[in-house]
FILO-396299 format. One record per residue (C-alpha): residue in one letter; x, y, z. Coordinates in steps of 0.02 Angstrom, whole numbers, plus 50000, padded with zeros to 5 digits. Example, Ala and Ser with C-alpha at 12.3 -4.5 7.8 and 13.67 -1.06 7.14 Angstrom:
2
A506154977550390 S506844994750357 
This chain:
506
M499865001049983 F500665017649946 K501105025750104 I500855045750098 S502235054350158 L502495071350236 R503045079650091 V501815072549998 W500525077550091 I501275096650095 L501325095149922 I499475088949908 I498825105150030 F499835117949912 L498815110649748 L497235115649844 V497785132749897 A498285133849731 L496515130349654 V495575141249770 A496875154549718 V496515151649529 H494645149949573 P493975143749400 S492245150349390 L491015140849270 T489425151849316 P488725161449178 G488745182249164 V489625196949102 V490935208349219 I490575228049234 K492245234949163 S491775252349210 V490395263749264 E490055282249221 K490175293449391 N488455303749407 S487475293049323 S485925284449361 A486905267849351 Y488275274549478 T486845281849594 S485965262949589 G487595256949665 L488335247749510 R490185245549510 S491425240749415 G491905221649455 M490135215849485 I489525200249389 I487845204549273 N486775188549292 S485175193649222 L484245210549148 N482435212149186 G482425193049218 L483135185449071 E484795175649101 V486455184049051 S487875171148974 S488805181648889 L489375197848813 D488285195248664 D486605190648764 Y486825206648862 S487095217448706 K485505208048631 I484535210648782 I485165229948799 N484555233148616 D482795224148635 L482495234948774 S483095253248723 S481735264748713 P481745284948691 V480455282848846 E480825279949026 K481245262349065 K481575252549229 Y483065239349225 V483145226649338 I485155220849355 N485545205449458 T487125204949504 D488405194749619 S488145207749738 G486265211249746 E485025216649642 F485135234349548 I483575245049481 I483865259549352 L482525270949303 S483365278749135 D482635284148965 S484365277548902 T485335263248916 P486465260149082 N488095271049060 I489175255549097 T490385246148996 V490295225949008 G491445212348961 N491515192448970 K491775187149121 P493645180049177 R493615161649189 T494965162749321 R495835176049441 L497205175649345 K497795191249263 T498745192749100 G499785205549014 L499535214948863 D500575200948744 L498955190548786 Q497425203848802 G498055215748693 G498615235048690 A500035245848685 R501555247548800 A502675262948799 L504385262548912 V504445282848959 R505975291149017 P505975307449127 Q507295319849060 G508215325849239 V508715318349397 L507015310849483 T506885305349674 D505745290849709 N504405303249769 D504665314449613 L504115297349497 N502665293349610 D501825309749589 L502405308949410 I501365292649390 D499885300549481 V499865315849363 T500275303249200 S498585293049272 N497685308049306 R497845313649132 L497465297349033 N495895295449137 V495205313449104 F495595310248919 G494415294048953 I495745279148924 T495225264849054 D496175251049089 I497875258349131 S499345251149222 I500905263049265 R502145258249359 P504055262249401 V505475253049346 T507425255749372 D508765248549252 L510445244249322 S511345260949291 G510055267849419 Q508895277849259 K507115278549303 F505625274649180 M504055273749175 L503155257949100 I501385262449045 E500175248748990 V498685251248927 A497275238848859 G496505241248690 A497375256148666 T498435260348491 P500315266548505 A499545283148443 D498345284148588 I500035284448708 R501195294748590 D499935308948577 L499505309548782 V501145304448845 A502275313348734 K501615330048776 Q502175339548935 G500405343448999 K499835360649081 F498825363049247 E497815378749253 A496555385249392 K495425398849298 I494095409949340 G492995412049188 N494275415349059 Q495605421149165 T497015411949235 V497245413049422 F498795399649442 T499445387849381 G500305369849429 G502195371149493 T503195381049623 D502855397949534 D501055400549586 I500795388149707 A502055387149873 D501345370349955 V499865359749964 C499345352250138 R499255333750102 F499735326650265 D499125336950401 A497505333450488 T497295351350545 C497305358950360 S496675343850246 G495615327950265 V493875322650257 R492845334350362 S490975325050364 C489595311750310 S487895312450276 P486515301150223 Q485505307950073 A483655307650034 D484115296349890 S484705283250015 T486505287749965 Y487975295250073 F488915311050042 C490545315750118 Q491465331750104 F493435337250100 S494345351950117 F496385356750105 V497515371850103 V498235378049964 Y499515390049992 L499885401349843 S501335412449791 Q501005433249831 E500805435049640 A499465422449638 A498665429549777 Q498715445949713 R497675439749544 H496535428949629 A495945447349725 D496145457049558 I494835444749480 T493685441749616 S493365459449665 K492475461749505 L491285445549527 K489565449749595 L488775436649731 N487665420049650 T486095424149750 T485275407049688 A486595398849786 I486035384649913 G486895380050068 G488055394950074 R488675414150000 Y489555411149836 L490375421049699 E489265422549544 K490935412349451 Q491745395249503 L493665391349511 D493915378649357 L495465367649376 L495975360049208 V497285348349134 D497945351548957 G496335361748928 I494845350448999 V494045356049153 T494285341149282 D493605350249443 S492635367049485 L492785373949652 L491535387849715 I492265403149805 S491655409049949 E490995427149964 G492315431450108 L493705429049969 K493145443149858 G494425454849825 Q495475447749978 V497405446649925 T497565429350026 T499015415950017 E497805404050086 I496295396649987 S495525381850040 V494865370149936 Q493295360149932 G492485343949863 S491475330849899 G491375311449861 V489845298749861 G489435282049872 V488055269049918 T488925264950077 Q489785279650215 E491275269850185 E491265272249983 A490815289249986 F492235293350105 N493515282350001 D492735291949845 A493055309349933 T494935304349985 A495145297849800 S494575314449734 M495605324649848 N497165315749825 K496915319949641 L496765338449665 Q498225340249770 T499315329949661 I498825340049500 M499015355849591 I500735350849646 T501415342649486 G499935344449360 S500895354749228 L502125339349231 P504045351549268 Y504805333549165 K504905332648975 L504465314048924 E505365305448806 I504605286748736 V505995275048726 K504925261148669 L503195257248604 D502575240948575 T500645235348522 L499855218548514 S497935213948441 P496965204748539 T496985191948393 L498705189848406 G498585187348609 K497295175948589 E498405165448455 F499895166648572 T498945157248727 K498335145548610 N500225139948554 I500785141648726 L499515129148791 I499925118048636 L501865118448686 G501385114048863 L500525099248816 L501725093348683 V503245096048831 F502155083448941 A501935071448791 I503695072748762 V504495070348930 S503425057448995 I503705046148826 I505615048948854 I505475043249053 F504355030149002 V505555024248853 K506845025848984 Y506385016449162 R504885006149071 K504045009849233 I502185018649230 K502235022349396 I503695033149366 T503145041749213 L501515046049298 S502495052649442 V503615063349337 I502145070349259 L501145072649417 T502555083949478 M502725095549313 F500885099149339 S501015103049510 E502515115549501 A501765122449351 F500055123449431 I500835130849599 T501495143449515 L500095149549436 G499305149349593 V500425160149676 A500545172449530 A498455173549550 F498525175949739 L499795192149707 G498675197649561 W500275196549445 N499945199749257 L500645184949161 D501385192449011 A502405183748882 P504135184248994 S503155176849139 I502565160249050 A504295158448992 G504855157649165 I503675145149214 I504125135749040 A506135134949095 G505665132949300 M504755116949197 G506345114849119 T507365114749253 G506045103649364 V506065088549212 N508135091449235 D508135090649438 Q506865074949436 I508055066249293 I509475069449408 I508575060849552 L507995045949452 A509785043749385 E510545043949555 S509085033249638 T509315019549495 S511195019349483 S512035002949513 D512965008749679 T512524995149798 Q513585002549942 R512135017449974 S510435016450020 I509165022849925 K509025037450044 D510555041050038 K510665041149856 I509045054349850 K510035064449991 S511495066449874 A510385070149702 L509475083949809 F511075092849859 V511685093949685 I509945100349643 F509765112549781 A511705119949726 A511215122049555 F509505132449623 S510735143549698 T511505147549558 I510005150549461 L509205163449592 V510835171749583 A510735172749416 M508995180649411 I509125192749514 P509885207149406 L508475203249277 F507315211849383 W508085229349328 T508945222849132 G508125231649003 A507285243649126 G506245228149222 L505395221949056 L506215205849092 K505455205949285 G504255193749243 F505305179949168 A506375181649332 F504785182849459 T504095166749385 T505665157149362 I506005159849563 I504555156449617 S504405139949482 I506105133549547 S505835138149735 I504095130649714 G505225115149641 I506485115149783 F505535116649937 I503995107649888 T503855096249729 R505515089749725 P505535082949908 A503955077049875 F504595067049714 A505835060849802 D504525053249927 I503685044949805 L505195038649718 R505575031349876 N504035021449900 I504045015549724 Q505945010649727 S505635000549902 K504134989949823 
């Protein structure tokens, strides 16, 4: 009878944990990718990430189902949309279709990079010497700019090459190179205007400082329920203007009249508009007390809304952080250079995925045949196949748990790990079946594991520099290779050795 050792039990536990992490889903539905703010859909409580199961009682199994149902329901008069999701039922009353975008529901929790889902990628180098904080501010502003122009599904992260040069790696699903080139290559401009007159611009010339981390001058101040069962949270923070900007603000506001129709306070007839590249991102009311006053301190106020108080609080916090960021560095004080620009269509991505799966199956088949021909034992062959599968699957589970995007280099790393694993298993097999009668099977396997661990250390050291080589573009390969070989060394190889020892002892 086959005895299950502790190491094999550990392997089984990790396989089950990986299964939960990957979480294959067989239930039908479509996922909400985005919801337009201030729309009836947003007010009703719909949010991105929810899964739509049915619409007005009709089952939604795919994107085609959703499109057909929506087209059949479209009408110039107000209609009632009853949307059932995994988070509950939502009712929308509107004379137009819900302002949401949907996509096919992902079958697993694995995230794929642009190589698989299609889009554009740009490696951008800011000119000048930047600190880590400077680069993070630049990333915040760049992300805000892309969002302002209606581009979604954005991933922007800092990368550094071996020489210490800092870059931004921008990935936009479903975009073209022209989209990124036109928006990122521009340096951008932040302005605060009252009517057609500029009060101040982003940067240190007009803005001396923005309160961000002091609760006495920055934060969400109040939250309250509304009549429509939503919540409203208000934030405020102080902006310190230069003397010149304060004087311009006084000169412009001195000519404004009081807005007698304002509700909830006394404000001037015009608002302070905040613009990024000529597009209004927010408009702020100007208190009557600031009319004609030369003040270097301006209290900026805004709000956030949500179905729950927590959601409204988070929305207000995010809006406040965005405003603070664009006021500090909205004009992008760095000229940007696009070093590398890549694109991949979704069709090519699907074809690539198909080829990878076929390649994986071929690897399994070829290795299995060679092992069987060499050792003529089906149990040994099955143990090798099980170990290869376990190693790859646990690696995918780790990627799903960490939310790691699987791009082409990452998948290449998994394949490299599989190759290393097969090589290590052959070393264990060769050592355990050697003709040396002076040593026991246990001693032979110990010797093989020692050689394998030494090789693991060498590979680990070799992979670490790849995190920075090519400005981090090979990070996916290095990460998945290290994860794969680590899983092999500490989980699958010891389990394989115990399985093999059990087979040999019989």
